[in-house]
C-alpha positions, 0 to 999 in steps of 0.5 A: 316038631313043626312047632320047634322049627319056627322057634329055632329060626326065630332064635337064629334071626335074633343072634344074626340081628345082634351081630349086624349092629355091632358089625356096622358100629365097628365098620363106622368106627374104622371109617372114622379113624381112617378119616382122622388119620388121613386128615392128620397126616398132612397137618403133621407134615405142615407142623414139621415144616413150621418147626424146621423154620422156627429152628432156623429162626432161632439159629439166626437170632442166636447169630445176631445176638452173638454179633451184637454182644461182640459189638457191645464188648468192643464198644465197652473195651474201646470206652477206656480210651475213646470219649465217643464210646463213653458217650454212647455207653452213657446215652444208652445205659450199657452195662456189662455184667457177669463173666463177660465183663472185660478186664480193666486196663492197667493205665485206667486203674487208680490203684496203679498210679 
């Protein structure tokens, strides 16, 4: 029976030695994942701030575009009576297309004369 005791201890040490590398692998994987999460959280905050600033820039550009459209429409509307406005439209090649075109003035229409 003395011979079976060393065999039993040998098998026991093999099962313990297989557990140790798996445990170390699991711990190292957990450490890597925790490190990655700790690095990504500040980056997420920075990206959210950049997105907010980008949205503000888009809103400002929409406001500027709306103002410029109003200015051009006023220029086109005044070009019916104003030679200077007509010169500006001709110089810069301004054309109004789509549903934003102003209605023609009744006095300027050749059909009404």
